[in-house]
C-alpha positions as protocol buffer text, in pm:
chain_id: "A"
residue {
  index: 1
  type: MET
  ca { x: 6697 y: -22832 z: 15955 }
}
residue {
  index: 2
  type: GLN
  ca { x: 6566 y: -23157 z: 15803 }
}
residue {
  index: 3
  type: GLU
  ca { x: 6277 y: -23149 z: 16037 }
}
residue {
  index: 4
  type: ASP
  ca { x: 6184 y: -22787 z: 15936 }
}
residue {
  index: 5
  type: ARG
  ca { x: 6196 y: -22899 z: 15561 }
}
residue {
  index: 6
  type: ASN
  ca { x: 5971 y: -23185 z: 15634 }
}
residue {
  index: 7
  type: ILE
  ca { x: 5719 y: -22953 z: 15817 }
}
residue {
  index: 8
  type: ARG
  ca { x: 5721 y: -22708 z: 15528 }
}
residue {
  index: 9
  type: LYS
  ca { x: 5674 y: -22997 z: 15278 }
}
residue {
  index: 10
  type: ALA
  ca { x: 5381 y: -23140 z: 15470 }
}
residue {
  index: 11
  type: THR
  ca { x: 5220 y: -22803 z: 15506 }
}
residue {
  index: 12
  type: GLY
  ca { x: 5251 y: -22742 z: 15131 }
}
residue {
  index: 13
  type: ASN
  ca { x: 5122 y: -23077 z: 15042 }
}
residue {
  index: 14
  type: LYS
  ca { x: 4802 y: -23021 z: 15249 }
}
residue {
  index: 15
  type: TRP
  ca { x: 4731 y: -22695 z: 15097 }
}
residue {
  index: 16
  type: PHE
  ca { x: 4794 y: -22829 z: 14744 }
}
residue {
  index: 17
  type: LEU
  ca { x: 4550 y: -23119 z: 14812 }
}
residue {
  index: 18
  type: LEU
  ca { x: 4287 y: -22880 z: 14951 }
}
residue {
  index: 19
  type: PHE
  ca { x: 4296 y: -22654 z: 14636 }
}
residue {
  index: 20
  type: ALA
  ca { x: 4314 y: -22952 z: 14412 }
}
residue {
  index: 21
  type: LEU
  ca { x: 3994 y: -23098 z: 14571 }
}
residue {
  index: 22
  type: ALA
  ca { x: 3822 y: -22762 z: 14553 }
}
residue {
  index: 23
  type: LEU
  ca { x: 3907 y: -22728 z: 14181 }
}
residue {
  index: 24
  type: ILE
  ca { x: 3799 y: -23088 z: 14099 }
}
residue {
  index: 25
  type: TRP
  ca { x: 3468 y: -23080 z: 14300 }
}
residue {
  index: 26
  type: GLY
  ca { x: 3401 y: -22720 z: 14213 }
}
residue {
  index: 27
  type: SER
  ca { x: 3429 y: -22807 z: 13837 }
}
residue {
  index: 28
  type: SER
  ca { x: 3192 y: -23113 z: 13854 }
}
residue {
  index: 29
  type: PHE
  ca { x: 2882 y: -22896 z: 13808 }
}
residue {
  index: 30
  type: ILE
  ca { x: 3001 y: -22739 z: 13482 }
}
residue {
  index: 31
  type: LEU
  ca { x: 3112 y: -23084 z: 13363 }
}
residue {
  index: 32
  type: MET
  ca { x: 2758 y: -23215 z: 13428 }
}
residue {
  index: 33
  type: LYS
  ca { x: 2616 y: -22920 z: 13237 }
}
residue {
  index: 34
  type: LYS
  ca { x: 2838 y: -23009 z: 12935 }
}
residue {
  index: 35
  type: GLY
  ca { x: 2736 y: -23378 z: 12958 }
}
residue {
  index: 36
  type: LEU
  ca { x: 2369 y: -23274 z: 12939 }
}
residue {
  index: 37
  type: THR
  ca { x: 2420 y: -23106 z: 12607 }
}
residue {
  index: 38
  type: ALA
  ca { x: 2408 y: -23459 z: 12436 }
}
residue {
  index: 39
  type: PHE
  ca { x: 2267 y: -23698 z: 12689 }
}
residue {
  index: 40
  type: ALA
  ca { x: 1951 y: -23715 z: 12896 }
}
residue {
  index: 41
  type: PRO
  ca { x: 1978 y: -23677 z: 13280 }
}
residue {
  index: 42
  type: ASP
  ca { x: 1935 y: -24053 z: 13355 }
}
residue {
  index: 43
  type: GLN
  ca { x: 2213 y: -24119 z: 13099 }
}
residue {
  index: 44
  type: VAL
  ca { x: 2445 y: -23853 z: 13247 }
}
residue {
  index: 45
  type: ALA
  ca { x: 2393 y: -24021 z: 13595 }
}
residue {
  index: 46
  type: SER
  ca { x: 2441 y: -24377 z: 13452 }
}
residue {
  index: 47
  type: ILE
  ca { x: 2764 y: -24287 z: 13252 }
}
residue {
  index: 48
  type: ARG
  ca { x: 2909 y: -24118 z: 13570 }
}
residue {
  index: 49
  type: MET
  ca { x: 2845 y: -24411 z: 13787 }
}
residue {
  index: 50
  type: LEU
  ca { x: 2961 y: -24672 z: 13537 }
}
residue {
  index: 51
  type: VAL
  ca { x: 3293 y: -24491 z: 13450 }
}
residue {
  index: 52
  type: ALA
  ca { x: 3355 y: -24417 z: 13820 }
}
residue {
  index: 53
  type: CYS
  ca { x: 3297 y: -24780 z: 13908 }
}
residue {
  index: 54
  type: LEU
  ca { x: 3545 y: -24894 z: 13636 }
}
residue {
  index: 55
  type: ALA
  ca { x: 3808 y: -24643 z: 13745 }
}
residue {
  index: 56
  type: SER
  ca { x: 3781 y: -24739 z: 14112 }
}
residue {
  index: 57
  type: LEU
  ca { x: 3802 y: -25111 z: 14084 }
}
residue {
  index: 58
  type: PRO
  ca { x: 4170 y: -25127 z: 14013 }
}
residue {
  index: 59
  type: LEU
  ca { x: 4238 y: -24931 z: 14334 }
}
residue {
  index: 60
  type: GLY
  ca { x: 4035 y: -25162 z: 14563 }
}
residue {
  index: 61
  type: PHE
  ca { x: 4028 y: -25487 z: 14384 }
}
residue {
  index: 62
  type: SER
  ca { x: 4294 y: -25645 z: 14594 }
}
residue {
  index: 63
  type: ARG
  ca { x: 4110 y: -25544 z: 14906 }
}
residue {
  index: 64
  type: LEU
  ca { x: 3784 y: -25721 z: 14804 }
}
residue {
  index: 65
  type: LYS
  ca { x: 3883 y: -26043 z: 14972 }
}
residue {
  index: 66
  type: THR
  ca { x: 3873 y: -25871 z: 15302 }
}
residue {
  index: 67
  type: LEU
  ca { x: 3511 y: -25761 z: 15261 }
}
residue {
  index: 68
  type: LYS
  ca { x: 3265 y: -25899 z: 15516 }
}
residue {
  index: 69
  type: TRP
  ca { x: 2892 y: -25901 z: 15474 }
}
residue {
  index: 70
  type: GLU
  ca { x: 2822 y: -25688 z: 15795 }
}
residue {
  index: 71
  type: HIS
  ca { x: 3021 y: -25403 z: 15624 }
}
residue {
  index: 72
  type: ALA
  ca { x: 2913 y: -25471 z: 15264 }
}
residue {
  index: 73
  type: ARG
  ca { x: 2547 y: -25369 z: 15343 }
}
residue {
  index: 74
  type: TYR
  ca { x: 2667 y: -25035 z: 15486 }
}
residue {
  index: 75
  type: MET
  ca { x: 2881 y: -24987 z: 15176 }
}
residue {
  index: 76
  type: ALA
  ca { x: 2580 y: -25052 z: 14964 }
}
residue {
  index: 77
  type: VAL
  ca { x: 2394 y: -24774 z: 15149 }
}
residue {
  index: 78
  type: VAL
  ca { x: 2686 y: -24543 z: 15096 }
}
residue {
  index: 79
  type: GLY
  ca { x: 2690 y: -24637 z: 14723 }
}
residue {
  index: 80
  type: ALA
  ca { x: 2313 y: -24557 z: 14690 }
}
residue {
  index: 81
  type: VAL
  ca { x: 2280 y: -24244 z: 14892 }
}
residue {
  index: 82
  type: GLY
  ca { x: 2637 y: -24114 z: 14862 }
}
residue {
  index: 83
  type: SER
  ca { x: 2668 y: -24160 z: 14489 }
}
residue {
  index: 84
  type: GLY
  ca { x: 2384 y: -24325 z: 14295 }
}
residue {
  index: 85
  type: ILE
  ca { x: 2074 y: -24115 z: 14401 }
}
residue {
  index: 86
  type: PRO
  ca { x: 2257 y: -23778 z: 14410 }
}
residue {
  index: 87
  type: ALA
  ca { x: 2404 y: -23828 z: 14053 }
}
residue {
  index: 88
  type: PHE
  ca { x: 2054 y: -23859 z: 13917 }
}
residue {
  index: 89
  type: LEU
  ca { x: 1921 y: -23570 z: 14125 }
}
residue {
  index: 90
  type: PHE
  ca { x: 2202 y: -23340 z: 14018 }
}
residue {
  index: 91
  type: ALA
  ca { x: 2172 y: -23431 z: 13646 }
}
residue {
  index: 92
  type: THR
  ca { x: 1791 y: -23369 z: 13661 }
}
residue {
  index: 93
  type: ALA
  ca { x: 1820 y: -23043 z: 13844 }
}
residue {
  index: 94
  type: GLN
  ca { x: 2081 y: -22901 z: 13607 }
}
residue {
  index: 95
  type: THR
  ca { x: 1837 y: -22929 z: 13323 }
}
residue {
  index: 96
  type: ARG
  ca { x: 1665 y: -22620 z: 13477 }
}
residue {
  index: 97
  type: ILE
  ca { x: 1901 y: -22449 z: 13708 }
}
residue {
  index: 98
  type: SER
  ca { x: 2248 y: -22302 z: 13651 }
}
residue {
  index: 99
  type: SER
  ca { x: 2568 y: -22494 z: 13732 }
}
residue {
  index: 100
  type: TYR
  ca { x: 2688 y: -22231 z: 13986 }
}
residue {
  index: 101
  type: LEU
  ca { x: 2358 y: -22260 z: 14175 }
}
residue {
  index: 102
  type: ALA
  ca { x: 2398 y: -22627 z: 14203 }
}
residue {
  index: 103
  type: GLY
  ca { x: 2754 y: -22563 z: 14343 }
}
residue {
  index: 104
  type: MET
  ca { x: 2638 y: -22325 z: 14594 }
}
residue {
  index: 105
  type: LEU
  ca { x: 2351 y: -22547 z: 14724 }
}
residue {
  index: 106
  type: ASN
  ca { x: 2599 y: -22836 z: 14750 }
}
residue {
  index: 107
  type: ALA
  ca { x: 2754 y: -22650 z: 15034 }
}
residue {
  index: 108
  type: LEU
  ca { x: 2459 y: -22758 z: 15239 }
}
residue {
  index: 109
  type: THR
  ca { x: 2620 y: -23102 z: 15287 }
}
residue {
  index: 110
  type: PRO
  ca { x: 2782 y: -23031 z: 15633 }
}
residue {
  index: 111
  type: VAL
  ca { x: 2451 y: -22882 z: 15744 }
}
residue {
  index: 112
  type: PHE
  ca { x: 2271 y: -23205 z: 15681 }
}
residue {
  index: 113
  type: THR
  ca { x: 2563 y: -23414 z: 15806 }
}
residue {
  index: 114
  type: LEU
  ca { x: 2518 y: -23246 z: 16150 }
}
residue {
  index: 115
  type: MET
  ca { x: 2141 y: -23246 z: 16157 }
}
residue {
  index: 116
  type: LEU
  ca { x: 2106 y: -23613 z: 16059 }
}
residue {
  index: 117
  type: GLY
  ca { x: 2390 y: -23715 z: 16282 }
}
residue {
  index: 118
  type: SER
  ca { x: 2205 y: -23567 z: 16572 }
}
residue {
  index: 119
  type: LEU
  ca { x: 1865 y: -23703 z: 16489 }
}
residue {
  index: 120
  type: PHE
  ca { x: 1959 y: -24060 z: 16376 }
}
residue {
  index: 121
  type: PHE
  ca { x: 2321 y: -24138 z: 16461 }
}
residue {
  index: 122
  type: HIS
  ca { x: 2337 y: -24008 z: 16824 }
}
residue {
  index: 123
  type: SER
  ca { x: 2593 y: -23732 z: 16747 }
}
residue {
  index: 124
  type: LYS
  ca { x: 2621 y: -23434 z: 16986 }
}
residue {
  index: 125
  type: PHE
  ca { x: 2633 y: -23078 z: 16872 }
}
residue {
  index: 126
  type: SER
  ca { x: 2661 y: -22729 z: 17025 }
}
residue {
  index: 127
  type: ASN
  ca { x: 2427 y: -22441 z: 17036 }
}
residue {
  index: 128
  type: ARG
  ca { x: 2666 y: -22257 z: 16798 }
}
residue {
  index: 129
  type: GLN
  ca { x: 2618 y: -22548 z: 16553 }
}
residue {
  index: 130
  type: ILE
  ca { x: 2243 y: -22529 z: 16578 }
}
residue {
  index: 131
  type: SER
  ca { x: 2260 y: -22171 z: 16477 }
}
residue {
  index: 132
  type: GLY
  ca { x: 2475 y: -22273 z: 16188 }
}
residue {
  index: 133
  type: VAL
  ca { x: 2203 y: -22518 z: 16075 }
}
residue {
  index: 134
  type: LEU
  ca { x: 1937 y: -22245 z: 16087 }
}
residue {
  index: 135
  type: ILE
  ca { x: 2151 y: -21989 z: 15907 }
}
residue {
  index: 136
  type: GLY
  ca { x: 2239 y: -22241 z: 15640 }
}
residue {
  index: 137
  type: PHE
  ca { x: 1884 y: -22330 z: 15572 }
}
residue {
  index: 138
  type: MET
  ca { x: 1795 y: -21954 z: 15548 }
}
residue {
  index: 139
  type: GLY
  ca { x: 2063 y: -21921 z: 15284 }
}
residue {
  index: 140
  type: ALA
  ca { x: 1941 y: -22220 z: 15097 }
}
residue {
  index: 141
  type: ALA
  ca { x: 1588 y: -22091 z: 15085 }
}
residue {
  index: 142
  type: GLY
  ca { x: 1724 y: -21782 z: 14925 }
}
residue {
  index: 143
  type: LEU
  ca { x: 1902 y: -21982 z: 14665 }
}
residue {
  index: 144
  type: VAL
  ca { x: 1604 y: -22215 z: 14594 }
}
residue {
  index: 145
  type: PHE
  ca { x: 1342 y: -21932 z: 14551 }
}
residue {
  index: 146
  type: VAL
  ca { x: 1538 y: -21635 z: 14393 }
}
residue {
  index: 147
  type: ARG
  ca { x: 1584 y: -21666 z: 14019 }
}
residue {
  index: 148
  type: SER
  ca { x: 1894 y: -21519 z: 13854 }
}
residue {
  index: 149
  type: GLY
  ca { x: 1696 y: -21226 z: 13714 }
}
residue {
  index: 150
  type: GLY
  ca { x: 1511 y: -21169 z: 14049 }
}
residue {
  index: 151
  type: GLY
  ca { x: 1189 y: -21254 z: 14180 }
}
residue {
  index: 152
  type: VAL
  ca { x: 1058 y: -21592 z: 14302 }
}
residue {
  index: 153
  type: GLY
  ca { x: 1208 y: -21875 z: 14108 }
}
residue {
  index: 154
  type: ALA
  ca { x: 978 y: -22098 z: 13891 }
}
residue {
  index: 155
  type: ASP
  ca { x: 1241 y: -22367 z: 13909 }
}
residue {
  index: 156
  type: ALA
  ca { x: 1239 y: -22402 z: 14284 }
}
residue {
  index: 157
  type: PHE
  ca { x: 1148 y: -22778 z: 14249 }
}
residue {
  index: 158
  type: PHE
  ca { x: 1464 y: -22841 z: 14061 }
}
residue {
  index: 159
  type: ALA
  ca { x: 1678 y: -22646 z: 14302 }
}
residue {
  index: 160
  type: ALA
  ca { x: 1514 y: -22853 z: 14582 }
}
residue {
  index: 161
  type: LEU
  ca { x: 1644 y: -23156 z: 14415 }
}
residue {
  index: 162
  type: ILE
  ca { x: 1996 y: -23045 z: 14502 }
}
residue {
  index: 163
  type: VAL
  ca { x: 1896 y: -22994 z: 14864 }
}
residue {
  index: 164
  type: ILE
  ca { x: 1769 y: -23366 z: 14859 }
}
residue {
  index: 165
  type: ALA
  ca { x: 2102 y: -23469 z: 14717 }
}
residue {
  index: 166
  type: THR
  ca { x: 2289 y: -23300 z: 14995 }
}
residue {
  index: 167
  type: CYS
  ca { x: 2059 y: -23468 z: 15250 }
}
residue {
  index: 168
  type: CYS
  ca { x: 2175 y: -23798 z: 15085 }
}
residue {
  index: 169
  type: TYR
  ca { x: 2532 y: -23694 z: 15130 }
}
residue {
  index: 170
  type: GLY
  ca { x: 2473 y: -23630 z: 15491 }
}
residue {
  index: 171
  type: ILE
  ca { x: 2331 y: -23991 z: 15540 }
}
residue {
  index: 172
  type: SER
  ca { x: 2634 y: -24131 z: 15359 }
}
residue {
  index: 173
  type: VAL
  ca { x: 2891 y: -23935 z: 15577 }
}
residue {
  index: 174
  type: ASN
  ca { x: 2717 y: -24040 z: 15897 }
}
residue {
  index: 175
  type: THR
  ca { x: 2691 y: -24410 z: 15780 }
}
residue {
  index: 176
  type: ILE
  ca { x: 3064 y: -24422 z: 15716 }
}
residue {
  index: 177
  type: LYS
  ca { x: 3149 y: -24245 z: 16046 }
}
residue {
  index: 178
  type: THR
  ca { x: 2920 y: -24477 z: 16247 }
}
residue {
  index: 179
  type: PHE
  ca { x: 2951 y: -24817 z: 16080 }
}
residue {
  index: 180
  type: LEU
  ca { x: 3260 y: -24804 z: 15865 }
}
residue {
  index: 181
  type: SER
  ca { x: 3512 y: -24593 z: 16036 }
}
residue {
  index: 182
  type: GLY
  ca { x: 3761 y: -24878 z: 16077 }
}
residue {
  index: 183
  type: GLN
  ca { x: 3736 y: -24994 z: 15714 }
}
residue {
  index: 184
  type: ASP
  ca { x: 3986 y: -24934 z: 15440 }
}
residue {
  index: 185
  type: THR
  ca { x: 3879 y: -24620 z: 15243 }
}
residue {
  index: 186
  type: LEU
  ca { x: 3966 y: -24778 z: 14906 }
}
residue {
  index: 187
  type: LEU
  ca { x: 3752 y: -25073 z: 14977 }
}
residue {
  index: 188
  type: ILE
  ca { x: 3456 y: -24848 z: 15083 }
}
residue {
  index: 189
  type: SER
  ca { x: 3497 y: -24644 z: 14757 }
}
residue {
  index: 190
  type: SER
  ca { x: 3535 y: -24953 z: 14534 }
}
residue {
  index: 191
  type: VAL
  ca { x: 3246 y: -25150 z: 14687 }
}
residue {
  index: 192
  type: SER
  ca { x: 3002 y: -24860 z: 14710 }
}
residue {
  index: 193
  type: LEU
  ca { x: 3065 y: -24763 z: 14349 }
}
residue {
  index: 194
  type: LEU
  ca { x: 3046 y: -25128 z: 14226 }
}
residue {
  index: 195
  type: VAL
  ca { x: 2696 y: -25157 z: 14398 }
}
residue {
  index: 196
  type: VAL
  ca { x: 2557 y: -24862 z: 14196 }
}
residue {
  index: 197
  type: GLY
  ca { x: 2793 y: -24886 z: 13883 }
}
residue {
  index: 198
  type: ILE
  ca { x: 2666 y: -25224 z: 13768 }
}
residue {
  index: 199
  type: PRO
  ca { x: 2283 y: -25154 z: 13770 }
}
residue {
  index: 200
  type: TYR
  ca { x: 2342 y: -24805 z: 13630 }
}
residue {
  index: 201
  type: GLY
  ca { x: 2565 y: -24951 z: 13349 }
}
residue {
  index: 202
  type: ILE
  ca { x: 2294 y: -25220 z: 13263 }
}
residue {
  index: 203
  type: TYR
  ca { x: 2025 y: -24952 z: 13252 }
}
residue {
  index: 204
  type: LEU
  ca { x: 2243 y: -24717 z: 13039 }
}
residue {
  index: 205
  type: PHE
  ca { x: 2252 y: -24965 z: 12751 }
}
residue {
  index: 206
  type: THR
  ca { x: 1873 y: -25014 z: 12758 }
}
residue {
  index: 207
  type: THR
  ca { x: 1849 y: -24642 z: 12654 }
}
residue {
  index: 208
  type: ASP
  ca { x: 1939 y: -24469 z: 12332 }
}
residue {
  index: 209
  type: PHE
  ca { x: 2280 y: -24402 z: 12471 }
}
residue {
  index: 210
  type: THR
  ca { x: 2474 y: -24564 z: 12185 }
}
residue {
  index: 211
  type: THR
  ca { x: 2266 y: -24381 z: 11923 }
}
residue {
  index: 212
  type: ARG
  ca { x: 2337 y: -24052 z: 12086 }
}
residue {
  index: 213
  type: LEU
  ca { x: 2699 y: -24125 z: 12134 }
}
residue {
  index: 214
  type: PHE
  ca { x: 2758 y: -24189 z: 11755 }
}
residue {
  index: 215
  type: THR
  ca { x: 2511 y: -23953 z: 11600 }
}
residue {
  index: 216
  type: HIS
  ca { x: 2497 y: -23642 z: 11832 }
}
residue {
  index: 217
  type: PRO
  ca { x: 2729 y: -23376 z: 11711 }
}
residue {
  index: 218
  type: GLU
  ca { x: 2831 y: -23277 z: 12075 }
}
residue {
  index: 219
  type: ALA
  ca { x: 2840 y: -23635 z: 12210 }
}
residue {
  index: 220
  type: GLY
  ca { x: 3224 y: -23657 z: 12201 }
}
residue {
  index: 221
  type: MET
  ca { x: 3273 y: -23356 z: 12420 }
}
residue {
  index: 222
  type: ALA
  ca { x: 2985 y: -23439 z: 12639 }
}
residue {
  index: 223
  type: PHE
  ca { x: 3115 y: -23793 z: 12707 }
}
residue {
  index: 224
  type: ALA
  ca { x: 3462 y: -23668 z: 12761 }
}
residue {
  index: 225
  type: SER
  ca { x: 3330 y: -23416 z: 13021 }
}
residue {
  index: 226
  type: LEU
  ca { x: 3147 y: -23691 z: 13200 }
}
residue {
  index: 227
  type: ALA
  ca { x: 3443 y: -23932 z: 13193 }
}
residue {
  index: 228
  type: THR
  ca { x: 3658 y: -23654 z: 13346 }
}
residue {
  index: 229
  type: LEU
  ca { x: 3395 y: -23594 z: 13610 }
}
residue {
  index: 230
  type: SER
  ca { x: 3377 y: -23972 z: 13679 }
}
residue {
  index: 231
  type: VAL
  ca { x: 3747 y: -24039 z: 13715 }
}
residue {
  index: 232
  type: PHE
  ca { x: 3856 y: -23721 z: 13880 }
}
residue {
  index: 233
  type: GLY
  ca { x: 3544 y: -23603 z: 14052 }
}
residue {
  index: 234
  type: THR
  ca { x: 3432 y: -23923 z: 14199 }
}
residue {
  index: 235
  type: ALA
  ca { x: 3703 y: -24209 z: 14189 }
}
residue {
  index: 236
  type: LEU
  ca { x: 4023 y: -24009 z: 14246 }
}
residue {
  index: 237
  type: SER
  ca { x: 3891 y: -23724 z: 14454 }
}
residue {
  index: 238
  type: ASN
  ca { x: 3760 y: -23974 z: 14728 }
}
residue {
  index: 239
  type: VAL
  ca { x: 4124 y: -24109 z: 14766 }
}
residue {
  index: 240
  type: LEU
  ca { x: 4261 y: -23736 z: 14795 }
}
residue {
  index: 241
  type: TYR
  ca { x: 4008 y: -23640 z: 15041 }
}
residue {
  index: 242
  type: PHE
  ca { x: 4056 y: -23938 z: 15269 }
}
residue {
  index: 243
  type: HIS
  ca { x: 4432 y: -23879 z: 15260 }
}
residue {
  index: 244
  type: LEU
  ca { x: 4384 y: -23517 z: 15348 }
}
residue {
  index: 245
  type: VAL
  ca { x: 4156 y: -23597 z: 15645 }
}
residue {
  index: 246
  type: LYS
  ca { x: 4424 y: -23851 z: 15777 }
}
residue {
  index: 247
  type: THR
  ca { x: 4724 y: -23615 z: 15729 }
}
residue {
  index: 248
  type: ALA
  ca { x: 4569 y: -23264 z: 15805 }
}
residue {
  index: 249
  type: GLY
  ca { x: 4265 y: -23350 z: 16006 }
}
residue {
  index: 250
  type: PRO
  ca { x: 3896 y: -23324 z: 15942 }
}
residue {
  index: 251
  type: LEU
  ca { x: 3865 y: -22961 z: 16038 }
}
residue {
  index: 252
  type: PHE
  ca { x: 4118 y: -22849 z: 15775 }
}
residue {
  index: 253
  type: ALA
  ca { x: 3977 y: -23082 z: 15510 }
}
residue {
  index: 254
  type: SER
  ca { x: 3633 y: -22936 z: 15569 }
}
residue {
  index: 255
  type: ALA
  ca { x: 3758 y: -22597 z: 15432 }
}
residue {
  index: 256
  type: VAL
  ca { x: 3710 y: -22747 z: 15088 }
}
residue {
  index: 257
  type: THR
  ca { x: 3333 y: -22668 z: 15137 }
}
residue {
  index: 258
  type: TYR
  ca { x: 3410 y: -22293 z: 15140 }
}
residue {
  index: 259
  type: LEU
  ca { x: 3615 y: -22312 z: 14814 }
}
residue {
  index: 260
  type: MET
  ca { x: 3391 y: -22533 z: 14604 }
}
residue {
  index: 261
  type: PRO
  ca { x: 3104 y: -22280 z: 14560 }
}
residue {
  index: 262
  type: VAL
  ca { x: 3363 y: -22021 z: 14444 }
}
residue {
  index: 263
  type: ILE
  ca { x: 3505 y: -22251 z: 14173 }
}
residue {
  index: 264
  type: ALA
  ca { x: 3150 y: -22341 z: 14063 }
}
residue {
  index: 265
  type: LEU
  ca { x: 3056 y: -21967 z: 14049 }
}
residue {
  index: 266
  type: ALA
  ca { x: 3361 y: -21880 z: 13840 }
}
residue {
  index: 267
  type: TRP
  ca { x: 3291 y: -22168 z: 13593 }
}
residue {
  index: 268
  type: GLY
  ca { x: 2930 y: -22062 z: 13568 }
}
residue {
  index: 269
  type: LEU
  ca { x: 3001 y: -21696 z: 13498 }
}
residue {
  index: 270
  type: SER
  ca { x: 3263 y: -21792 z: 13251 }
}
residue {
  index: 271
  type: ASP
  ca { x: 2985 y: -21995 z: 13066 }
}
residue {
  index: 272
  type: GLY
  ca { x: 2758 y: -21704 z: 13048 }
}
residue {
  index: 273
  type: GLU
  ca { x: 2529 y: -21780 z: 13339 }
}
residue {
  index: 274
  type: LEU
  ca { x: 2350 y: -21494 z: 13505 }
}
residue {
  index: 275
  type: LEU
  ca { x: 2403 y: -21412 z: 13860 }
}
residue {
  index: 276
  type: HIS
  ca { x: 2159 y: -21219 z: 14094 }
}
residue {
  index: 277
  type: PRO
  ca { x: 2312 y: -21028 z: 14394 }
}
residue {
  index: 278
  type: LEU
  ca { x: 2073 y: -21207 z: 14626 }
}
residue {
  index: 279
  type: HIS
  ca { x: 2239 y: -21531 z: 14524 }
}
residue {
  index: 280
  type: LEU
  ca { x: 2570 y: -21405 z: 14667 }
}
residue {
  index: 281
  type: LEU
  ca { x: 2405 y: -21308 z: 14988 }
}
residue {
  index: 282
  type: ALA
  ca { x: 2248 y: -21646 z: 15021 }
}
residue {
  index: 283
  type: MET
  ca { x: 2568 y: -21830 z: 14952 }
}
residue {
  index: 284
  type: LEU
  ca { x: 2746 y: -21623 z: 15212 }
}
residue {
  index: 285
  type: ALA
  ca { x: 2472 y: -21724 z: 15465 }
}
residue {
  index: 286
  type: ILE
  ca { x: 2531 y: -22085 z: 15382 }
}
residue {
  index: 287
  type: LEU
  ca { x: 2894 y: -22052 z: 15422 }
}
residue {
  index: 288
  type: LEU
  ca { x: 2852 y: -21872 z: 15757 }
}
residue {
  index: 289
  type: GLY
  ca { x: 2632 y: -22161 z: 15874 }
}
residue {
  index: 290
  type: VAL
  ca { x: 2887 y: -22414 z: 15759 }
}
residue {
  index: 291
  type: GLY
  ca { x: 3156 y: -22219 z: 15947 }
}
residue {
  index: 292
  type: LEU
  ca { x: 2956 y: -22227 z: 16257 }
}
residue {
  index: 293
  type: ILE
  ca { x: 2902 y: -22588 z: 16229 }
}
residue {
  index: 294
  type: SER
  ca { x: 3274 y: -22664 z: 16162 }
}
residue {
  index: 295
  type: TRP
  ca { x: 3394 y: -22444 z: 16444 }
}
residue {
  index: 296
  type: LYS
  ca { x: 3471 y: -22672 z: 16730 }
}
residue {
  index: 297
  type: GLY
  ca { x: 3303 y: -22566 z: 17055 }
}
residue {
  index: 298
  type: ARG
  ca { x: 3160 y: -22701 z: 17369 }
}
residue {
  index: 299
  type: THR
  ca { x: 2868 y: -22936 z: 17311 }
}
residue {
  index: 300
  type: GLY
  ca { x: 2543 y: -22907 z: 17488 }
}
């Protein structure tokens, strides 16, 4: 009887974590949009990295004494391509594209994780997963080139910045898997955010950030949105995700990829963003591709 209760509790916990992560990460795009109402894209990225760095340090500070240089350099790579560069790309892109479109394109991350893993990290993949990559890219092309009102999008360049950001995420995931798999996850998170948080923080105060913060009428809400994104969407979510991977397995944890675009879409529509039916078809193509990639099969 006690064993049955423990199983039910564990099952309930993993589903709670899954939906919590989907809500947190799926909401990050609307929070960036709110941050851009008062701050420039480079300031949005800088605020996000600085606050996330400060929030993560207490979690991993006691583990810093175990840090070795051979691992620190890879953590620096993770910080740059997994957080620093994407933060700037997303903020810049969302000056011209909708938050839900950014959320949909973010679902490309597993596609690039597989493709880059095969090309540069000696990972093996199946023919089914190759099909998933191709379908995912076709869906991405639809999202990049179709505007909300139909026709070819004039803002394709800005949508492509999100694609580049997901490529960065793919490099980061493969770096962790290949070179940091045995390291403490809190240490990886803290060091990687420290590497980007310090320079981003220094840069932030060379801009007109303080002037905007104290004079812009929407600065309070914008900063609160970015602080929420930093603490929950960057620092805390990493801890939750790593715990979910360890307790429920990577395949179950990867299901968050399917839920995030739905949350992003819901937030975008509630904020008055326009949706073209072709965007839905393109999103379904990406999710189908991710599904084929995530479906474990014979390699070769």
